[in-house]
PDB file of N, CA, C and O in Angstrom, chain B, residues numbered from 101:
ATOM      1  N   MET B 101      14.124  17.881  22.613  1.00  0.00           N
ATOM      2  CA  MET B 101      15.475  17.945  22.060  1.00  0.00           C
ATOM      3  C   MET B 101      16.129  19.241  22.537  1.00  0.00           C
ATOM      4  O   MET B 101      15.544  20.313  22.379  1.00  0.00           O
ATOM      5  N   PRO B 102      17.329  19.166  23.115  1.00  0.00           N
ATOM      6  CA  PRO B 102      18.013  20.371  23.559  1.00  0.00           C
ATOM      7  C   PRO B 102      18.278  21.351  22.411  1.00  0.00           C
ATOM      8  O   PRO B 102      18.682  20.968  21.313  1.00  0.00           O
ATOM      9  N   LYS B 103      18.031  22.636  22.716  1.00  0.00           N
ATOM     10  CA  LYS B 103      18.262  23.715  21.756  1.00  0.00           C
ATOM     11  C   LYS B 103      19.018  24.826  22.450  1.00  0.00           C
ATOM     12  O   LYS B 103      18.759  25.124  23.615  1.00  0.00           O
ATOM     13  N   ALA B 104      19.952  25.440  21.742  1.00  0.00           N
ATOM     14  CA  ALA B 104      20.640  26.641  22.217  1.00  0.00           C
ATOM     15  C   ALA B 104      20.050  27.825  21.466  1.00  0.00           C
ATOM     16  O   ALA B 104      19.985  27.822  20.237  1.00  0.00           O
ATOM     17  N   ILE B 105      19.618  28.840  22.218  1.00  0.00           N
ATOM     18  CA  ILE B 105      18.921  29.985  21.634  1.00  0.00           C
ATOM     19  C   ILE B 105      19.596  31.274  22.086  1.00  0.00           C
ATOM     20  O   ILE B 105      19.862  31.466  23.272  1.00  0.00           O
ATOM     21  N   TRP B 106      19.867  32.145  21.136  1.00  0.00           N
ATOM     22  CA  TRP B 106      20.375  33.475  21.452  1.00  0.00           C
ATOM     23  C   TRP B 106      19.787  34.471  20.469  1.00  0.00           C
ATOM     24  O   TRP B 106      19.666  34.185  19.277  1.00  0.00           O
ATOM     25  N   ASN B 107      19.421  35.640  20.973  1.00  0.00           N
ATOM     26  CA  ASN B 107      18.827  36.698  20.158  1.00  0.00           C
ATOM     27  C   ASN B 107      17.600  36.175  19.398  1.00  0.00           C
ATOM     28  O   ASN B 107      17.405  36.471  18.219  1.00  0.00           O
ATOM     29  N   ASN B 108      16.775  35.383  20.115  1.00  0.00           N
ATOM     30  CA  ASN B 108      15.538  34.802  19.571  1.00  0.00           C
ATOM     31  C   ASN B 108      15.767  33.886  18.375  1.00  0.00           C
ATOM     32  O   ASN B 108      14.878  33.725  17.539  1.00  0.00           O
ATOM     33  N   THR B 109      16.958  33.283  18.288  1.00  0.00           N
ATOM     34  CA  THR B 109      17.305  32.416  17.162  1.00  0.00           C
ATOM     35  C   THR B 109      17.896  31.120  17.681  1.00  0.00           C
ATOM     36  O   THR B 109      18.752  31.134  18.566  1.00  0.00           O
ATOM     37  N   VAL B 110      17.444  29.997  17.135  1.00  0.00           N
ATOM     38  CA  VAL B 110      18.035  28.706  17.481  1.00  0.00           C
ATOM     39  C   VAL B 110      19.383  28.616  16.774  1.00  0.00           C
ATOM     40  O   VAL B 110      19.457  28.688  15.547  1.00  0.00           O
ATOM     41  N   ILE B 111      20.447  28.457  17.558  1.00  0.00           N
ATOM     42  CA  ILE B 111      21.796  28.404  16.984  1.00  0.00           C
ATOM     43  C   ILE B 111      22.379  26.992  16.982  1.00  0.00           C
ATOM     44  O   ILE B 111      23.369  26.721  16.302  1.00  0.00           O
ATOM     45  N   ALA B 112      21.750  26.086  17.756  1.00  0.00           N
ATOM     46  CA  ALA B 112      22.168  24.676  17.770  1.00  0.00           C
ATOM     47  C   ALA B 112      21.016  23.855  18.326  1.00  0.00           C
ATOM     48  O   ALA B 112      20.266  24.333  19.178  1.00  0.00           O
ATOM     49  N   GLU B 113      20.869  22.619  17.850  1.00  0.00           N
ATOM     50  CA  GLU B 113      19.869  21.706  18.397  1.00  0.00           C
ATOM     51  C   GLU B 113      20.278  20.272  18.105  1.00  0.00           C
ATOM     52  O   GLU B 113      20.718  19.937  17.005  1.00  0.00           O
ATOM     53  N   SER B 114      20.118  19.429  19.136  1.00  0.00           N
ATOM     54  CA  SER B 114      20.522  18.037  18.994  1.00  0.00           C
ATOM     55  C   SER B 114      19.904  17.192  20.107  1.00  0.00           C
ATOM     56  O   SER B 114      19.805  17.645  21.247  1.00  0.00           O
ATOM     57  N   PRO B 115      19.490  15.970  19.783  1.00  0.00           N
ATOM     58  CA  PRO B 115      19.031  15.057  20.825  1.00  0.00           C
ATOM     59  C   PRO B 115      20.206  14.366  21.534  1.00  0.00           C
ATOM     60  O   PRO B 115      20.002  13.617  22.490  1.00  0.00           O
ATOM     61  N   ALA B 116      21.429  14.621  21.065  1.00  0.00           N
ATOM     62  CA  ALA B 116      22.598  13.886  21.561  1.00  0.00           C
ATOM     63  C   ALA B 116      23.651  14.818  22.151  1.00  0.00           C
ATOM     64  O   ALA B 116      24.796  14.826  21.698  1.00  0.00           O
ATOM     65  N   THR B 117      23.270  15.607  23.165  1.00  0.00           N
ATOM     66  CA  THR B 117      24.257  16.444  23.839  1.00  0.00           C
ATOM     67  C   THR B 117      24.921  15.634  24.951  1.00  0.00           C
ATOM     68  O   THR B 117      24.357  14.662  25.454  1.00  0.00           O
ATOM     69  N   GLU B 118      26.108  16.048  25.318  1.00  0.00           N
ATOM     70  CA  GLU B 118      26.803  15.498  26.490  1.00  0.00           C
ATOM     71  C   GLU B 118      26.731  16.571  27.570  1.00  0.00           C
ATOM     72  O   GLU B 118      27.015  17.738  27.303  1.00  0.00           O
ATOM     73  N   ILE B 119      26.356  16.188  28.782  1.00  0.00           N
ATOM     74  CA  ILE B 119      26.276  17.161  29.867  1.00  0.00           C
ATOM     75  C   ILE B 119      27.475  16.976  30.788  1.00  0.00           C
ATOM     76  O   ILE B 119      27.694  15.900  31.344  1.00  0.00           O
ATOM     77  N   VAL B 120      28.244  18.048  30.936  1.00  0.00           N
ATOM     78  CA  VAL B 120      29.410  18.072  31.819  1.00  0.00           C
ATOM     79  C   VAL B 120      29.336  19.352  32.640  1.00  0.00           C
ATOM     80  O   VAL B 120      29.210  20.448  32.092  1.00  0.00           O
ATOM     81  N   GLU B 121      29.413  19.204  33.949  1.00  0.00           N
ATOM     82  CA  GLU B 121      29.354  20.342  34.862  1.00  0.00           C
ATOM     83  C   GLU B 121      28.134  21.226  34.593  1.00  0.00           C
ATOM     84  O   GLU B 121      28.218  22.451  34.692  1.00  0.00           O
ATOM     85  N   GLY B 122      27.013  20.607  34.256  1.00  0.00           N
ATOM     86  CA  GLY B 122      25.769  21.325  34.021  1.00  0.00           C
ATOM     87  C   GLY B 122      25.639  21.987  32.663  1.00  0.00           C
ATOM     88  O   GLY B 122      24.622  22.621  32.382  1.00  0.00           O
ATOM     89  N   ASN B 123      26.654  21.851  31.812  1.00  0.00           N
ATOM     90  CA  ASN B 123      26.613  22.440  30.466  1.00  0.00           C
ATOM     91  C   ASN B 123      26.316  21.382  29.423  1.00  0.00           C
ATOM     92  O   ASN B 123      26.892  20.294  29.447  1.00  0.00           O
ATOM     93  N   HIS B 124      25.419  21.703  28.509  1.00  0.00           N
ATOM     94  CA  HIS B 124      25.147  20.837  27.363  1.00  0.00           C
ATOM     95  C   HIS B 124      26.217  21.092  26.312  1.00  0.00           C
ATOM     96  O   HIS B 124      26.415  22.232  25.892  1.00  0.00           O
ATOM     97  N   TYR B 125      26.908  20.042  25.885  1.00  0.00           N
ATOM     98  CA  TYR B 125      27.891  20.134  24.802  1.00  0.00           C
ATOM     99  C   TYR B 125      27.247  19.540  23.549  1.00  0.00           C
ATOM    100  O   TYR B 125      26.932  18.351  23.492  1.00  0.00           O
ATOM    101  N   PHE B 126      27.061  20.400  22.552  1.00  0.00           N
ATOM    102  CA  PHE B 126      26.383  20.023  21.309  1.00  0.00           C
ATOM    103  C   PHE B 126      27.384  19.480  20.294  1.00  0.00           C
ATOM    104  O   PHE B 126      28.494  20.001  20.184  1.00  0.00           O
ATOM    105  N   PRO B 127      27.004  18.432  19.546  1.00  0.00           N
ATOM    106  CA  PRO B 127      27.910  17.943  18.496  1.00  0.00           C
ATOM    107  C   PRO B 127      28.092  18.991  17.403  1.00  0.00           C
ATOM    108  O   PRO B 127      27.183  19.778  17.138  1.00  0.00           O
ATOM    109  N   PRO B 128      29.271  19.005  16.764  1.00  0.00           N
ATOM    110  CA  PRO B 128      29.554  20.033  15.749  1.00  0.00           C
ATOM    111  C   PRO B 128      28.529  20.087  14.618  1.00  0.00           C
ATOM    112  O   PRO B 128      28.233  21.166  14.106  1.00  0.00           O
ATOM    113  N   ASP B 129      27.985  18.938  14.224  1.00  0.00           N
ATOM    114  CA  ASP B 129      27.040  18.946  13.101  1.00  0.00           C
ATOM    115  C   ASP B 129      25.656  19.464  13.500  1.00  0.00           C
ATOM    116  O   ASP B 129      24.773  19.567  12.648  1.00  0.00           O
ATOM    117  N   SER B 130      25.453  19.789  14.767  1.00  0.00           N
ATOM    118  CA  SER B 130      24.165  20.334  15.206  1.00  0.00           C
ATOM    119  C   SER B 130      24.153  21.862  15.222  1.00  0.00           C
ATOM    120  O   SER B 130      23.115  22.475  15.468  1.00  0.00           O
ATOM    121  N   LEU B 131      25.305  22.473  14.959  1.00  0.00           N
ATOM    122  CA  LEU B 131      25.409  23.930  14.982  1.00  0.00           C
ATOM    123  C   LEU B 131      24.870  24.534  13.694  1.00  0.00           C
ATOM    124  O   LEU B 131      25.090  23.997  12.608  1.00  0.00           O
ATOM    125  N   HIS B 132      24.167  25.649  13.819  1.00  0.00           N
ATOM    126  CA  HIS B 132      23.767  26.423  12.641  1.00  0.00           C
ATOM    127  C   HIS B 132      24.941  27.373  12.371  1.00  0.00           C
ATOM    128  O   HIS B 132      24.979  28.502  12.861  1.00  0.00           O
ATOM    129  N   LYS B 133      25.889  26.880  11.582  1.00  0.00           N
ATOM    130  CA  LYS B 133      27.215  27.491  11.464  1.00  0.00           C
ATOM    131  C   LYS B 133      27.219  28.915  10.935  1.00  0.00           C
ATOM    132  O   LYS B 133      28.201  29.632  11.126  1.00  0.00           O
ATOM    133  N   GLN B 134      26.163  29.343  10.284  1.00  0.00           N
ATOM    134  CA  GLN B 134      26.142  30.714   9.770  1.00  0.00           C
ATOM    135  C   GLN B 134      26.191  31.742  10.903  1.00  0.00           C
ATOM    136  O   GLN B 134      26.489  32.910  10.656  1.00  0.00           O
ATOM    137  N   TYR B 135      25.902  31.322  12.151  1.00  0.00           N
ATOM    138  CA  TYR B 135      25.906  32.241  13.287  1.00  0.00           C
ATOM    139  C   TYR B 135      27.220  32.230  14.078  1.00  0.00           C
ATOM    140  O   TYR B 135      27.371  33.003  15.023  1.00  0.00           O
ATOM    141  N   PHE B 136      28.163  31.371  13.708  1.00  0.00           N
ATOM    142  CA  PHE B 136      29.398  31.186  14.464  1.00  0.00           C
ATOM    143  C   PHE B 136      30.588  31.823  13.758  1.00  0.00           C
ATOM    144  O   PHE B 136      30.748  31.690  12.544  1.00  0.00           O
ATOM    145  N   ARG B 137      31.426  32.521  14.535  1.00  0.00           N
ATOM    146  CA  ARG B 137      32.660  33.109  14.016  1.00  0.00           C
ATOM    147  C   ARG B 137      33.812  32.653  14.904  1.00  0.00           C
ATOM    148  O   ARG B 137      33.696  32.682  16.129  1.00  0.00           O
ATOM    149  N   ASP B 138      34.908  32.237  14.306  1.00  0.00           N
ATOM    150  CA  ASP B 138      36.077  31.845  15.087  1.00  0.00           C
ATOM    151  C   ASP B 138      36.558  33.019  15.923  1.00  0.00           C
ATOM    152  O   ASP B 138      36.494  34.173  15.499  1.00  0.00           O
ATOM    153  N   SER B 139      37.037  32.705  17.108  1.00  0.00           N
ATOM    154  CA  SER B 139      37.597  33.705  18.017  1.00  0.00           C
ATOM    155  C   SER B 139      39.010  33.258  18.371  1.00  0.00           C
ATOM    156  O   SER B 139      39.280  32.058  18.429  1.00  0.00           O
ATOM    157  N   GLY B 140      39.888  34.179  18.600  1.00  0.00           N
ATOM    158  CA  GLY B 140      41.250  33.831  18.987  1.00  0.00           C
ATOM    159  C   GLY B 140      41.385  33.526  20.471  1.00  0.00           C
ATOM    160  O   GLY B 140      42.476  33.209  20.944  1.00  0.00           O
ATOM    161  N   THR B 141      40.283  33.621  21.205  1.00  0.00           N
ATOM    162  CA  THR B 141      40.320  33.424  22.652  1.00  0.00           C
ATOM    163  C   THR B 141      40.510  31.952  23.009  1.00  0.00           C
ATOM    164  O   THR B 141      39.951  31.060  22.370  1.00  0.00           O
ATOM    165  N   GLN B 142      41.308  31.723  24.042  1.00  0.00           N
ATOM    166  CA  GLN B 142      41.486  30.385  24.599  1.00  0.00           C
ATOM    167  C   GLN B 142      41.500  30.492  26.119  1.00  0.00           C
ATOM    168  O   GLN B 142      41.816  31.543  26.678  1.00  0.00           O
ATOM    169  N   SER B 143      41.157  29.398  26.774  1.00  0.00           N
ATOM    170  CA  SER B 143      41.268  29.308  28.230  1.00  0.00           C
ATOM    171  C   SER B 143      41.682  27.881  28.566  1.00  0.00           C
ATOM    172  O   SER B 143      41.615  26.988  27.722  1.00  0.00           O
ATOM    173  N   VAL B 144      42.108  27.679  29.806  1.00  0.00           N
ATOM    174  CA  VAL B 144      42.584  26.351  30.201  1.00  0.00           C
ATOM    175  C   VAL B 144      41.813  25.880  31.429  1.00  0.00           C
ATOM    176  O   VAL B 144      41.699  26.602  32.419  1.00  0.00           O
ATOM    177  N   CYS B 145      41.293  24.677  31.355  1.00  0.00           N
ATOM    178  CA  CYS B 145      40.655  24.002  32.479  1.00  0.00           C
ATOM    179  C   CYS B 145      41.630  22.932  32.966  1.00  0.00           C
ATOM    180  O   CYS B 145      42.171  22.188  32.148  1.00  0.00           O
ATOM    181  N   PRO B 146      41.869  22.833  34.269  1.00  0.00           N
ATOM    182  CA  PRO B 146      42.843  21.872  34.766  1.00  0.00           C
ATOM    183  C   PRO B 146      42.550  20.415  34.372  1.00  0.00           C
ATOM    184  O   PRO B 146      43.480  19.638  34.159  1.00  0.00           O
ATOM    185  N   TRP B 147      41.264  20.040  34.275  1.00  0.00           N
ATOM    186  CA  TRP B 147      40.989  18.635  33.972  1.00  0.00           C
ATOM    187  C   TRP B 147      40.480  18.394  32.552  1.00  0.00           C
ATOM    188  O   TRP B 147      40.523  17.263  32.068  1.00  0.00           O
ATOM    189  N   LYS B 148      39.996  19.442  31.878  1.00  0.00           N
ATOM    190  CA  LYS B 148      39.507  19.251  30.500  1.00  0.00           C
ATOM    191  C   LYS B 148      40.544  19.640  29.453  1.00  0.00           C
ATOM    192  O   LYS B 148      40.565  19.068  28.363  1.00  0.00           O
ATOM    193  N   GLY B 149      41.397  20.599  29.766  1.00  0.00           N
ATOM    194  CA  GLY B 149      42.419  21.028  28.810  1.00  0.00           C
ATOM    195  C   GLY B 149      42.170  22.430  28.293  1.00  0.00           C
ATOM    196  O   GLY B 149      41.557  23.247  28.981  1.00  0.00           O
ATOM    197  N   THR B 150      42.645  22.722  27.073  1.00  0.00           N
ATOM    198  CA  THR B 150      42.556  24.051  26.480  1.00  0.00           C
ATOM    199  C   THR B 150      41.291  24.188  25.639  1.00  0.00           C
ATOM    200  O   THR B 150      41.037  23.395  24.732  1.00  0.00           O
ATOM    201  N   ALA B 151      40.507  25.209  25.962  1.00  0.00           N
ATOM    202  CA  ALA B 151      39.274  25.495  25.232  1.00  0.00           C
ATOM    203  C   ALA B 151      39.520  26.602  24.220  1.00  0.00           C
ATOM    204  O   ALA B 151      40.296  27.526  24.464  1.00  0.00           O
ATOM    205  N   SER B 152      38.849  26.496  23.084  1.00  0.00           N
ATOM    206  CA  SER B 152      38.802  27.560  22.080  1.00  0.00           C
ATOM    207  C   SER B 152      37.378  28.096  22.051  1.00  0.00           C
ATOM    208  O   SER B 152      36.449  27.451  22.537  1.00  0.00           O
ATOM    209  N   TYR B 153      37.216  29.287  21.475  1.00  0.00           N
ATOM    210  CA  TYR B 153      35.919  29.962  21.533  1.00  0.00           C
ATOM    211  C   TYR B 153      35.409  30.372  20.150  1.00  0.00           C
ATOM    212  O   TYR B 153      36.164  30.543  19.193  1.00  0.00           O
ATOM    213  N   TYR B 154      34.078  30.519  20.105  1.00  0.00           N
ATOM    214  CA  TYR B 154      33.391  31.126  18.967  1.00  0.00           C
ATOM    215  C   TYR B 154      32.642  32.348  19.480  1.00  0.00           C
ATOM    216  O   TYR B 154      32.185  32.372  20.623  1.00  0.00           O
ATOM    217  N   SER B 155      32.521  33.348  18.640  1.00  0.00           N
ATOM    218  CA  SER B 155      31.587  34.437  18.880  1.00  0.00           C
ATOM    219  C   SER B 155      30.343  34.153  18.056  1.00  0.00           C
ATOM    220  O   SER B 155      30.412  33.495  17.018  1.00  0.00           O
ATOM    221  N   LEU B 156      29.211  34.649  18.521  1.00  0.00           N
ATOM    222  CA  LEU B 156      27.948  34.457  17.815  1.00  0.00           C
ATOM    223  C   LEU B 156      27.538  35.762  17.153  1.00  0.00           C
ATOM    224  O   LEU B 156      27.666  36.834  17.745  1.00  0.00           O
ATOM    225  N   VAL B 157      27.047  35.670  15.931  1.00  0.00           N
ATOM    226  CA  VAL B 157      26.534  36.835  15.221  1.00  0.00           C
ATOM    227  C   VAL B 157      25.151  36.468  14.688  1.00  0.00           C
ATOM    228  O   VAL B 157      25.005  35.587  13.841  1.00  0.00           O
ATOM    229  N   VAL B 158      24.143  37.164  15.205  1.00  0.00           N
ATOM    230  CA  VAL B 158      22.760  36.962  14.770  1.00  0.00           C
ATOM    231  C   VAL B 158      22.196  38.335  14.454  1.00  0.00           C
ATOM    232  O   VAL B 158      22.117  39.199  15.327  1.00  0.00           O
ATOM    233  N   GLY B 159      21.803  38.532  13.202  1.00  0.00           N
ATOM    234  CA  GLY B 159      21.332  39.843  12.781  1.00  0.00           C
ATOM    235  C   GLY B 159      22.457  40.850  12.912  1.00  0.00           C
ATOM    236  O   GLY B 159      23.550  40.630  12.390  1.00  0.00           O
ATOM    237  N   ASP B 160      22.201  41.954  13.604  1.00  0.00           N
ATOM    238  CA  ASP B 160      23.231  42.979  13.777  1.00  0.00           C
ATOM    239  C   ASP B 160      23.859  42.921  15.168  1.00  0.00           C
ATOM    240  O   ASP B 160      24.524  43.866  15.591  1.00  0.00           O
ATOM    241  N   LYS B 161      23.647  41.813  15.877  1.00  0.00           N
ATOM    242  CA  LYS B 161      24.193  41.679  17.235  1.00  0.00           C
ATOM    243  C   LYS B 161      25.301  40.626  17.279  1.00  0.00           C
ATOM    244  O   LYS B 161      25.240  39.598  16.605  1.00  0.00           O
ATOM    245  N   GLU B 162      26.321  40.922  18.103  1.00  0.00           N
ATOM    246  CA  GLU B 162      27.429  39.987  18.295  1.00  0.00           C
ATOM    247  C   GLU B 162      27.555  39.663  19.781  1.00  0.00           C
ATOM    248  O   GLU B 162      27.435  40.547  20.630  1.00  0.00           O
ATOM    249  N   ASN B 163      27.797  38.395  20.085  1.00  0.00           N
ATOM    250  CA  ASN B 163      28.018  37.930  21.451  1.00  0.00           C
ATOM    251  C   ASN B 163      29.404  37.285  21.450  1.00  0.00           C
ATOM    252  O   ASN B 163      29.558  36.116  21.097  1.00  0.00           O
ATOM    253  N   ARG B 164      30.423  38.077  21.858  1.00  0.00           N
ATOM    254  CA  ARG B 164      31.813  37.628  21.775  1.00  0.00           C
ATOM    255  C   ARG B 164      32.094  36.480  22.725  1.00  0.00           C
ATOM    256  O   ARG B 164      31.725  36.512  23.899  1.00  0.00           O
ATOM    257  N   ASP B 165      32.759  35.461  22.188  1.00  0.00           N
ATOM    258  CA  ASP B 165      33.225  34.318  22.985  1.00  0.00           C
ATOM    259  C   ASP B 165      32.101  33.636  23.771  1.00  0.00           C
ATOM    260  O   ASP B 165      32.313  33.193  24.899  1.00  0.00           O
ATOM    261  N   ALA B 166      30.918  33.553  23.181  1.00  0.00           N
ATOM    262  CA  ALA B 166      29.757  32.986  23.869  1.00  0.00           C
ATOM    263  C   ALA B 166      29.673  31.466  23.765  1.00  0.00           C
ATOM    264  O   ALA B 166      28.825  30.845  24.407  1.00  0.00           O
ATOM    265  N   ALA B 167      30.543  30.868  22.966  1.00  0.00           N
ATOM    266  CA  ALA B 167      30.542  29.411  22.814  1.00  0.00           C
ATOM    267  C   ALA B 167      31.975  28.912  22.934  1.00  0.00           C
ATOM    268  O   ALA B 167      32.911  29.571  22.483  1.00  0.00           O
ATOM    269  N   TRP B 168      32.138  27.742  23.548  1.00  0.00           N
ATOM    270  CA  TRP B 168      33.491  27.185  23.667  1.00  0.00           C
ATOM    271  C   TRP B 168      33.487  25.704  23.352  1.00  0.00           C
ATOM    272  O   TRP B 168      32.456  25.035  23.410  1.00  0.00           O
ATOM    273  N   TYR B 169      34.664  25.212  23.017  1.00  0.00           N
ATOM    274  CA  TYR B 169      34.839  23.791  22.709  1.00  0.00           C
ATOM    275  C   TYR B 169      36.276  23.390  23.006  1.00  0.00           C
ATOM    276  O   TYR B 169      37.176  24.227  23.088  1.00  0.00           O
ATOM    277  N   TYR B 170      36.462  22.094  23.165  1.00  0.00           N
ATOM    278  CA  TYR B 170      37.787  21.531  23.429  1.00  0.00           C
ATOM    279  C   TYR B 170      38.194  20.697  22.218  1.00  0.00           C
ATOM    280  O   TYR B 170      37.724  19.569  22.070  1.00  0.00           O
ATOM    281  N   PRO B 171      39.058  21.225  21.347  1.00  0.00           N
ATOM    282  CA  PRO B 171      39.445  20.471  20.144  1.00  0.00           C
ATOM    283  C   PRO B 171      40.234  19.207  20.472  1.00  0.00           C
ATOM    284  O   PRO B 171      40.133  18.210  19.757  1.00  0.00           O
ATOM    285  N   ALA B 172      41.010  19.242  21.538  1.00  0.00           N
ATOM    286  CA  ALA B 172      41.818  18.076  21.933  1.00  0.00           C
ATOM    287  C   ALA B 172      41.847  18.004  23.461  1.00  0.00           C
ATOM    288  O   ALA B 172      42.868  18.308  24.078  1.00  0.00           O
ATOM    289  N   PRO B 173      40.722  17.599  24.075  1.00  0.00           N
ATOM    290  CA  PRO B 173      40.658  17.593  25.533  1.00  0.00           C
ATOM    291  C   PRO B 173      41.538  16.505  26.149  1.00  0.00           C
ATOM    292  O   PRO B 173      41.964  15.563  25.480  1.00  0.00           O
ATOM    293  N   LYS B 174      41.789  16.669  27.435  1.00  0.00           N
ATOM    294  CA  LYS B 174      42.482  15.622  28.181  1.00  0.00           C
ATOM    295  C   LYS B 174      41.593  14.378  28.213  1.00  0.00           C
ATOM    296  O   LYS B 174      40.390  14.459  27.963  1.00  0.00           O
ATOM    297  N   SER B 175      42.185  13.245  28.516  1.00  0.00           N
ATOM    298  CA  SER B 175      41.452  11.973  28.437  1.00  0.00           C
ATOM    299  C   SER B 175      40.213  11.935  29.332  1.00  0.00           C
ATOM    300  O   SER B 175      39.234  11.274  28.987  1.00  0.00           O
ATOM    301  N   ALA B 176      40.234  12.624  30.466  1.00  0.00           N
ATOM    302  CA  ALA B 176      39.076  12.632  31.364  1.00  0.00           C
ATOM    303  C   ALA B 176      37.849  13.280  30.725  1.00  0.00           C
ATOM    304  O   ALA B 176      36.724  13.046  31.167  1.00  0.00           O
ATOM    305  N   ALA B 177      38.055  14.087  29.698  1.00  0.00           N
ATOM    306  CA  ALA B 177      36.953  14.792  29.024  1.00  0.00           C
ATOM    307  C   ALA B 177      36.835  14.393  27.556  1.00  0.00           C
ATOM    308  O   ALA B 177      36.303  15.151  26.745  1.00  0.00           O
ATOM    309  N   ALA B 178      37.321  13.229  27.219  1.00  0.00           N
ATOM    310  CA  ALA B 178      37.343  12.793  25.810  1.00  0.00           C
ATOM    311  C   ALA B 178      35.962  12.820  25.158  1.00  0.00           C
ATOM    312  O   ALA B 178      35.859  13.034  23.950  1.00  0.00           O
ATOM    313  N   GLN B 179      34.897  12.606  25.940  1.00  0.00           N
ATOM    314  CA  GLN B 179      33.547  12.542  25.367  1.00  0.00           C
ATOM    315  C   GLN B 179      33.060  13.882  24.829  1.00  0.00           C
ATOM    316  O   GLN B 179      32.061  13.924  24.111  1.00  0.00           O
ATOM    317  N   ILE B 180      33.747  14.988  25.161  1.00  0.00           N
ATOM    318  CA  ILE B 180      33.294  16.300  24.652  1.00  0.00           C
ATOM    319  C   ILE B 180      34.222  16.858  23.570  1.00  0.00           C
ATOM    320  O   ILE B 180      34.112  18.030  23.212  1.00  0.00           O
ATOM    321  N   ALA B 181      35.113  16.052  23.059  1.00  0.00           N
ATOM    322  CA  ALA B 181      36.035  16.517  22.008  1.00  0.00           C
ATOM    323  C   ALA B 181      35.254  17.122  20.851  1.00  0.00           C
ATOM    324  O   ALA B 181      34.411  16.458  20.248  1.00  0.00           O
ATOM    325  N   GLY B 182      35.536  18.381  20.545  1.00  0.00           N
ATOM    326  CA  GLY B 182      34.910  19.051  19.412  1.00  0.00           C
ATOM    327  C   GLY B 182      33.488  19.526  19.650  1.00  0.00           C
ATOM    328  O   GLY B 182      32.933  20.236  18.812  1.00  0.00           O
ATOM    329  N   ARG B 183      32.889  19.153  20.763  1.00  0.00           N
ATOM    330  CA  ARG B 183      31.514  19.567  21.055  1.00  0.00           C
ATOM    331  C   ARG B 183      31.501  20.990  21.603  1.00  0.00           C
ATOM    332  O   ARG B 183      32.489  21.450  22.174  1.00  0.00           O
ATOM    333  N   VAL B 184      30.385  21.680  21.428  1.00  0.00           N
ATOM    334  CA  VAL B 184      30.297  23.106  21.739  1.00  0.00           C
ATOM    335  C   VAL B 184      29.291  23.354  22.862  1.00  0.00           C
ATOM    336  O   VAL B 184      28.178  22.829  22.843  1.00  0.00           O
ATOM    337  N   ALA B 185      29.706  24.170  23.847  1.00  0.00           N
ATOM    338  CA  ALA B 185      28.834  24.595  24.940  1.00  0.00           C
ATOM    339  C   ALA B 185      28.710  26.121  24.910  1.00  0.00           C
ATOM    340  O   ALA B 185      29.455  26.807  24.210  1.00  0.00           O
ATOM    341  N   PHE B 186      27.753  26.631  25.686  1.00  0.00           N
ATOM    342  CA  PHE B 186      27.411  28.051  25.598  1.00  0.00           C
ATOM    343  C   PHE B 186      27.293  28.713  26.966  1.00  0.00           C
ATOM    344  O   PHE B 186      27.064  28.057  27.982  1.00  0.00           O
ATOM    345  N   TRP B 187      27.457  30.041  26.956  1.00  0.00           N
ATOM    346  CA  TRP B 187      27.219  30.878  28.119  1.00  0.00           C
ATOM    347  C   TRP B 187      26.913  32.278  27.631  1.00  0.00           C
ATOM    348  O   TRP B 187      26.508  32.440  26.480  1.00  0.00           O
ATOM    349  N   LYS B 188      27.089  33.304  28.462  1.00  0.00           N
ATOM    350  CA  LYS B 188      26.885  34.706  28.081  1.00  0.00           C
ATOM    351  C   LYS B 188      25.492  34.976  27.500  1.00  0.00           C
ATOM    352  O   LYS B 188      25.354  35.608  26.452  1.00  0.00           O
ATOM    353  N   GLY B 189      24.476  34.490  28.192  1.00  0.00           N
ATOM    354  CA  GLY B 189      23.116  34.799  27.778  1.00  0.00           C
ATOM    355  C   GLY B 189      22.511  33.845  26.776  1.00  0.00           C
ATOM    356  O   GLY B 189      21.356  34.021  26.387  1.00  0.00           O
ATOM    357  N   VAL B 190      23.255  32.833  26.341  1.00  0.00           N
ATOM    358  CA  VAL B 190      22.676  31.820  25.450  1.00  0.00           C
ATOM    359  C   VAL B 190      21.833  30.892  26.315  1.00  0.00           C
ATOM    360  O   VAL B 190      22.322  30.335  27.297  1.00  0.00           O
ATOM    361  N   LYS B 191      20.582  30.732  25.953  1.00  0.00           N
ATOM    362  CA  LYS B 191      19.660  29.881  26.718  1.00  0.00           C
ATOM    363  C   LYS B 191      19.658  28.485  26.112  1.00  0.00           C
ATOM    364  O   LYS B 191      19.492  28.324  24.903  1.00  0.00           O
ATOM    365  N   VAL B 192      19.842  27.486  26.950  1.00  0.00           N
ATOM    366  CA  VAL B 192      19.735  26.098  26.485  1.00  0.00           C
ATOM    367  C   VAL B 192      18.460  25.523  27.075  1.00  0.00           C
ATOM    368  O   VAL B 192      18.299  25.439  28.293  1.00  0.00           O
ATOM    369  N   GLU B 193      17.555  25.127  26.183  1.00  0.00           N
ATOM    370  CA  GLU B 193      16.309  24.486  26.585  1.00  0.00           C
ATOM    371  C   GLU B 193      16.440  22.996  26.353  1.00  0.00           C
ATOM    372  O   GLU B 193      16.766  22.559  25.249  1.00  0.00           O
ATOM    373  N   ALA B 194      16.188  22.220  27.381  1.00  0.00           N
ATOM    374  CA  ALA B 194      16.314  20.768  27.239  1.00  0.00           C
ATOM    375  C   ALA B 194      14.996  20.121  27.135  1.00  0.00           C
ATOM    376  O   ALA B 194      14.917  18.899  27.009  1.00  0.00           O
TER     377      ALA B 194
END
């Protein structure tokens, strides 16, 4: 089962991720939400749309904007609506 790990802590796990461009997108109910903080950061992908970000907080460490999601993606990326992917040192084990 795919797991997202940061700072030696599992922050998300699900057998039902969607893989797009090599990134595992985890369903929202698979997140261990106590580690996620809303971020005001956004970015735009030409084919997926506007992404929003979360920062991760585990123990006394913060990883700013280490997770992203598309709340309302373009139709070509509809399968990842609301799902969360990771970068910035977050390890995804499949």
